[in-house]
C-alpha positions in Angstrom: -3.9 -23.1 -12.4 -4.7 -25.7 -9.7 -4.5 -28.4 -12.4 -0.9 -27.4 -13.2 0.0 -27.3 -9.5 -1.6 -30.6 -8.8 0.2 -32.1 -11.7 3.4 -30.8 -10.6 3.0 -32.2 -7.0 1.9 -35.5 -8.5 5.2 -35.6 -10.6 7.3 -34.9 -7.5 5.6 -37.7 -5.6 6.1 -40.0 -8.4 9.7 -39.3 -8.6 10.2 -39.8 -5.0 8.9 -43.3 -4.9 10.4 -44.6 -8.2 12.9 -46.9 -6.5 10.4 -48.6 -4.0 7.7 -48.5 -6.7 9.6 -51.0 -8.8 9.8 -53.5 -6.0 6.3 -53.0 -4.8 4.9 -53.5 -8.4 6.3 -57.0 -8.3 4.3 -57.8 -5.2 1.1 -55.9 -5.8 -2.1 -57.5 -6.9 -3.2 -56.9 -10.5 -4.6 -53.3 -11.0 -8.3 -52.9 -11.4 -9.7 -52.1 -14.8 -9.6 -48.4 -15.6 -12.5 -46.5 -14.3 -14.9 -45.1 -16.9 -15.0 -41.4 -17.4 -17.6 -39.7 -15.2 -19.8 -37.8 -17.5 -22.5 -36.9 -14.9 -22.8 -33.2 -14.4 -20.9 -31.7 -11.3 -23.1 -31.3 -8.3 -20.8 -28.9 -6.4 -21.8 -25.2 -7.1 -18.5 -23.2 -6.7 -20.1 -19.7 -6.9 -22.3 -19.6 -3.6 -19.4 -21.6 -1.9 -16.9 -19.1 -2.9 -19.0 -16.2 -1.8 -19.8 -17.9 1.5 -16.1 -18.6 2.1 -15.1 -14.9 1.3 -17.8 -13.7 3.5 -16.4 -15.7 6.4 -12.9 -14.6 5.7 -13.9 -11.0 5.9 -15.6 -11.6 9.3 -12.5 -13.3 10.7 -10.0 -10.9 9.3 -11.7 -7.8 10.5 -12.3 -9.4 13.9 -8.6 -10.3 14.2 -7.7 -6.8 13.1 -9.9 -5.3 15.7 -8.5 -7.6 18.4 -4.9 -6.9 17.7 -3.8 -3.6 19.5 -2.8 -0.8 17.3 0.7 -0.6 18.9 1.3 -4.1 17.6 0.7 -3.2 14.0 4.4 -2.5 13.5 5.4 -6.0 14.8 7.1 -8.4 12.5 8.1 -12.0 13.3 11.6 -11.6 12.0 13.5 -9.1 9.9 12.3 -9.0 6.3 9.0 -10.4 6.9 5.7 -8.6 6.7 4.4 -6.5 9.7 1.0 -7.0 11.0 -0.2 -3.9 9.0 1.6 -5.3 5.9 0.0 -8.5 6.2 -3.5 -7.2 6.3 -2.8 -4.9 3.5 -1.4 -7.8 1.5 -4.7 -9.5 1.9 -6.6 -6.5 0.9 -4.4 -6.0 -2.0 -4.9 -9.6 -3.3 -8.6 -9.0 -3.1 -8.2 -6.4 -5.7 -5.3 -7.9 -7.7 -6.5 -11.4 -8.1 -10.0 -10.5 -9.6 -8.2 -8.0 -11.7 -7.1 -11.3 -13.6 -10.8 -11.6 -14.6 -10.9 -8.0 -15.9 -12.2 -6.4 -12.7 -10.7 -3.0 -12.3 -8.9 -2.1 -9.1 -9.9 1.1 -7.1 -8.7 4.3 -8.6 -5.2 5.1 -7.4 -4.4 1.6 -6.3 -0.7 0.7 -6.7 0.0 -2.9 -5.8 3.7 -2.2 -5.5 3.3 0.3 -2.7 -0.1 -0.7 -1.2 1.2 -2.9 1.6 3.2 -0.1 3.0 0.7 2.7 2.4 -0.6 3.0 6.0 -0.1 1.7 9.4 -3.3 3.2 10.8 -5.4 0.4 12.4 -8.8 2.1 11.6 -7.9 2.7 7.9 -6.6 -0.9 7.5 -9.9 -2.3 8.8 -11.7 -0.1 6.3 -9.4 -1.4 3.5 -10.1 -5.0 4.5 -13.9 -4.4 4.4 -13.7 -2.5 1.1 -11.5 -5.1 -0.5 -13.6 -8.0 0.6 -16.7 -6.3 -0.6 -15.1 -5.8 -4.0 -14.0 -9.5 -4.3 -17.3 -10.9 -3.1 -19.0 -8.5 -5.7 -16.7 -9.7 -8.4 -17.7 -13.4 -7.8 -21.4 -12.4 -7.4 -21.4 -10.7 -10.9 -20.1 -13.9 -12.5 -22.6 -16.2 -14.3 -22.1 -20.0 -13.8 -20.9 -20.2 -17.3 -18.2 -17.7 -16.6 -16.4 -20.1 -14.3 -15.7 -22.4 -17.3 -14.4 -19.5 -19.4 -10.8 -20.3 -20.5 -8.1 -18.1 -19.0 -5.1 -19.1 -21.2 -2.8 -16.5 -19.6 -2.7 -18.8 -16.5 -2.2 -22.0 -18.3 -3.5 -24.0 -21.1 -6.3 -25.6 -19.0 -6.9 -22.8 -16.8 -10.4 -21.0 -16.5 -12.0 -18.2 -14.5 -13.1 -20.7 -12.0 -9.4 -21.3 -11.2 -9.0 -17.6 -10.4 -11.9 -17.6 -8.0 -10.4 -20.7 -6.4 -7.0 -18.9 -6.0 -8.8 -15.9 -4.3 -10.4 -18.1 -1.7 -7.4 -20.3 -1.1 -5.1 -17.1 -0.7 -7.6 -15.7 1.9 -7.4 -19.0 3.9 -3.7 -19.2 3.7 -3.2 -15.7 4.9 -5.7 -16.1 7.7 -3.5 -18.9 9.1 -0.5 -16.5 9.1 -2.7 -13.7 10.8 -3.7 -16.2 13.5 0.1 -16.9 14.2 0.8 -13.2 14.2 -2.1 -12.6 16.7 -1.2 -15.5 19.1 2.6 -14.4 19.0 1.4 -11.2 20.5 -1.0 -12.7 23.2 -4.2 -12.3 21.2 -6.6 -15.2 21.1 -8.7 -15.1 17.8 -12.2 -13.7 18.8 -14.1 -16.8 17.4 -11.9 -19.1 19.5 -12.4 -16.9 22.7 -16.2 -17.0 22.1 -16.1 -20.8 21.6 -14.0 -21.3 24.7 -16.6 -19.3 26.8 -19.3 -21.6 25.8 -17.2 -24.7 26.1 -13.6 -24.5 27.8 -12.8 -27.8 26.2 -13.6 -26.4 22.6 -10.6 -26.9 20.1 -8.7 -23.9 19.6 -7.5 -22.1 16.2 
């Protein structure tokens, strides 16, 4: 999937510089010889890194959900945008929905169409976050290294199961950024930032 996305981005960039590229080509030095294909085995092991990332995302999402007051769970930044509770449940729902692309079954009774609005109870939402991250982490842990290279043609001609795990991790990171904005808009400093500032008032904020 990310191969298709990156290819699309690259195409847009190339189109955007078409005019200036023609002029620059006349002035540029000769291009170096094409680099030989790298046939060495990859040294980056995606499985443990994905698990580590998801564990960190679980800690941050639950900490943020704990820090935001229950009476702010109905807050939304503007009409038509997810509320605090809906945002957290969107994350939990994706933790079930994305691994489902790998054949991992969602919990009994799970309905992705209604899940985000299924509750506004803070305690239940934190429970859902923990359960969903545990499920997602377990799905990755159950994969063999060979599974990451397994073709996933329904996502694209060059897609594989590793792309699904990549999407799972990237989605969590993206939504954490949204959740941080939601929290700060309601005067809540992310707990990990507050802890860092206690140790060092000059520490960067997130």
